[in-house]
C-alpha positions in Angstrom: 0.2 0.1 0.2 1.4 3.6 -0.7 2.1 5.9 1.2 0.6 9.5 1.5 3.7 11.1 -0.2 4.1 8.6 -2.2 0.6 8.3 -3.7 0.1 12.6 -4.0 3.9 12.2 -6.3 2.4 9.2 -8.3 -0.7 12.0 -8.6 0.9 14.9 -9.7 2.7 13.2 -12.2 -0.3 11.5 -13.4 -1.8 15.1 -14.2 1.3 15.8 -15.7 0.7 13.4 -18.3 -2.6 14.2 -18.8 -1.9 17.8 -19.3 0.7 16.9 -21.5 -1.6 14.4 -23.6 -5.1 16.4 -23.8 -4.6 19.5 -25.4 -7.8 21.5 -27.0 -7.7 23.5 -29.6 -9.9 26.6 -30.5 -12.4 27.2 -33.8 -9.3 29.4 -35.5 -6.7 27.0 -34.6 -4.8 23.4 -35.6 -2.7 21.6 -34.7 0.7 20.4 -36.7 1.2 16.9 -35.3 4.8 15.1 -35.1 5.5 11.7 -34.2 8.8 10.8 -33.3 10.0 13.9 -35.2 8.4 13.0 -38.7 5.1 15.1 -39.3 1.8 12.9 -38.6 -1.0 15.1 -39.3 -3.2 18.5 -39.1 -6.0 18.2 -36.7 -8.5 20.8 -35.1 -10.4 22.5 -33.7 -11.6 20.7 -30.9 -10.4 17.9 -28.3 -6.9 16.4 -29.3 -5.2 13.1 -27.6 -1.1 13.1 -28.2 0.8 10.2 -27.6 3.5 11.9 -24.1 7.0 11.4 -25.5 6.0 10.1 -29.0 3.7 13.3 -30.6 4.4 17.0 -30.3 2.5 19.5 -31.2 2.9 22.7 -32.8 0.0 25.8 -33.2 -1.1 27.7 -35.6 -3.3 30.3 -35.8 -5.6 31.0 -38.8 -6.8 34.3 -38.4 -6.3 37.4 -40.5 -2.8 38.9 -39.5 -2.6 42.8 -38.9 1.8 43.3 -40.0 3.0 47.4 -39.4 5.9 47.0 -42.0 8.7 49.6 -40.5 9.6 52.7 -42.2 12.0 51.9 -45.2 14.1 54.8 -46.9 13.4 54.0 -50.4 15.0 56.0 -53.5 12.3 56.5 -55.9 12.9 57.0 -60.0 13.8 60.4 -59.8 16.3 60.2 -57.2 14.0 61.9 -54.2 15.2 60.2 -50.5 11.7 59.3 -48.5 10.7 57.2 -46.1 7.3 55.2 -46.0 5.8 52.2 -44.2 2.9 49.9 -45.3 0.4 47.8 -43.2 0.4 43.9 -43.9 -2.9 41.8 -44.1 -2.1 37.9 -44.3 -3.4 34.8 -43.0 -2.4 30.9 -42.8 -4.3 28.7 -45.0 -1.8 25.7 -44.9 -0.5 25.0 -41.2 1.8 22.5 -42.8 3.9 24.7 -45.1 3.4 27.2 -42.7 5.4 25.6 -40.1 7.6 22.7 -42.5 8.6 25.0 -45.2 9.9 28.1 -43.1 11.1 28.3 -39.8 9.3 31.1 -38.8 6.5 32.7 -40.6 5.7 35.8 -39.1 9.7 36.9 -39.2 9.8 36.0 -42.5 6.4 37.4 -44.4 7.6 40.6 -42.3 11.3 40.8 -43.7 10.1 39.9 -47.3 7.6 43.0 -47.0 9.9 45.2 -46.3 12.6 44.3 -49.4 9.5 44.3 -51.8 8.4 47.6 -50.8 11.8 49.2 -51.0 12.0 46.8 -54.3 8.7 48.4 -56.1 8.7 51.8 -54.9 11.9 52.3 -55.9 10.5 51.8 -59.4 8.3 54.6 -59.4 8.7 58.3 -59.1 8.0 60.5 -56.5 4.1 62.0 -58.6 3.4 58.1 -58.8 3.8 57.2 -55.3 1.8 60.2 -53.8 -0.7 59.6 -56.7 -1.0 56.3 -58.1 -1.1 54.7 -54.5 -3.9 52.1 -55.1 -1.7 50.7 -58.5 1.5 50.1 -56.1 -1.1 48.7 -53.2 -2.0 46.3 -55.5 1.2 45.6 -57.4 3.1 45.1 -53.4 -0.1 42.4 -53.0 0.2 40.4 -55.9 4.2 40.4 -55.3 4.2 39.6 -52.2 1.9 37.1 -52.3 3.5 35.2 -55.3 6.8 35.0 -52.8 4.8 33.4 -49.3 2.9 30.9 -51.3 5.4 28.1 -50.9 4.4 29.2 -47.1 0.9 28.2 -47.1 0.7 32.1 -47.2 -1.9 34.3 -48.3 -1.6 37.7 -48.2 -5.1 39.5 -48.9 -4.0 43.5 -48.7 -1.1 45.8 -48.5 -1.7 49.3 -48.0 0.9 52.4 -48.0 0.4 54.2 -44.5 2.4 57.2 -44.4 4.9 58.8 -47.3 7.7 60.9 -45.1 8.6 63.9 -47.5 12.2 66.2 -47.2 11.2 69.7 -45.7 12.7 70.9 -48.8 10.5 68.7 -51.0 7.5 69.8 -49.5 8.4 73.2 -49.8 8.5 72.6 -53.3 5.5 70.7 -53.7 3.2 73.5 -51.9 4.7 75.9 -54.1 3.8 73.6 -57.9 0.4 73.3 -55.9 -0.1 77.5 -55.2 1.2 77.9 -58.7 -1.2 75.6 -60.0 -3.8 77.2 -58.4 -3.3 80.0 -59.3 -3.1 79.2 -62.8 -6.5 77.7 -62.6 -7.9 81.2 -61.5 -6.4 83.0 -64.3 -8.0 80.6 -66.6 -11.5 80.4 -64.7 -11.0 84.6 -64.6 -10.4 85.0 -68.6 -13.2 82.2 -69.8 -15.8 84.9 -67.2 -14.1 88.1 -68.8 -14.6 86.5 -72.6 -18.0 85.2 -71.9 -19.3 88.7 -70.3 -18.1 90.2 -73.9 -19.7 88.2 -76.0 -23.0 89.5 -73.7 -22.1 92.7 -74.1 -21.7 91.9 -77.6 -25.0 90.0 -78.0 -26.5 92.9 -76.2 -24.9 95.8 -78.2 -26.3 94.2 -80.9 -29.6 94.0 -80.2 -29.6 97.5 -78.6 -27.9 98.7 -82.1 -31.4 97.4 -83.6 -33.8 98.9 -81.6 -33.4 102.6 -80.9 -36.3 102.3 -78.2 -34.3 100.1 -76.1 -31.3 102.5 -76.2 -33.4 105.2 -74.5 -34.6 103.0 -72.0 -31.7 101.4 -71.1 -30.0 104.9 -70.5 -32.9 106.0 -68.1 -32.3 103.0 -66.1 -28.5 103.7 -65.6 -29.6 106.9 -65.0 -32.0 105.7 -62.4 -29.2 103.8 -60.8 -26.5 106.0 -60.9 -28.9 109.1 -59.0 -29.7 106.3 -56.9 -27.6 108.9 -54.1 -29.7 111.7 -53.1 -26.5 113.7 -52.2 -24.5 113.4 -55.2 -25.3 115.3 -58.9 -24.7 114.4 -62.0 -24.7 116.6 -65.5 -25.3 114.0 -68.1 -25.3 115.0 -72.1 -28.8 114.8 -74.1 -28.3 112.1 -76.6 -29.3 113.6 -79.9 -31.7 110.2 -80.4 -34.4 112.3 -78.0 -34.5 114.7 -80.7 -35.2 112.7 -83.6 -38.7 112.8 -83.9 -38.4 116.3 -83.7 -36.3 116.9 -86.3 -38.6 114.7 -88.4 -41.0 117.1 -87.9 -39.3 120.4 -88.5 -37.3 118.7 -91.6 -41.1 117.9 -93.4 -42.4 121.5 -92.6 -39.1 122.7 -94.3 -39.8 120.2 -97.2 -43.1 122.0 -97.0 
């Protein structure tokens, strides 16, 4: 019969063996099981029973991983040095490859993302880097996904976050934007002047064809100018107002 200390030790040993033999995997986890050092199978989720000392398991999460790509110094095609960082979204599609084909798939994905970021962005000019962000993100996602596919990893999205420009380049871009705004303002002003001149020319044609319209416009102008009663206005009387009287005088002289 076992005494109390030896019985307690036996219970502790059995509990340790059971804890190492029984594993519970969550819905988003898979277990890559090795038997005597050789790959056996991928199991999970749920209850997993292992043979202690014979089988070992490595857990792999199948959830999407959000990874920050540290800022990288990029030299663009037009020889501008910028600092660019990005964010990477990926997930493990094949747990067996993620454990067997690469030592640390998280570290490997981070490193391949950094080198690809420098390579792809270095093939673009600064203006393209700032204006064609969606196209660059798509190209980054495609290239990184091709390189991580042998590891059982699927890259779903890559987004360039910040593009830090040198101070002198920021000032140059600000001056360029200001000059562009001034150019547009001058074009709009010139178009307005052109349209106004066209309308004035049309109005002059209408008034020239109808002399009463000229007189009416003259009276409206006088009324608008004399709205301020504190001012005195002296205007010449247009000869057109006397045309009816002149016609009557000519008829009498002819008789």
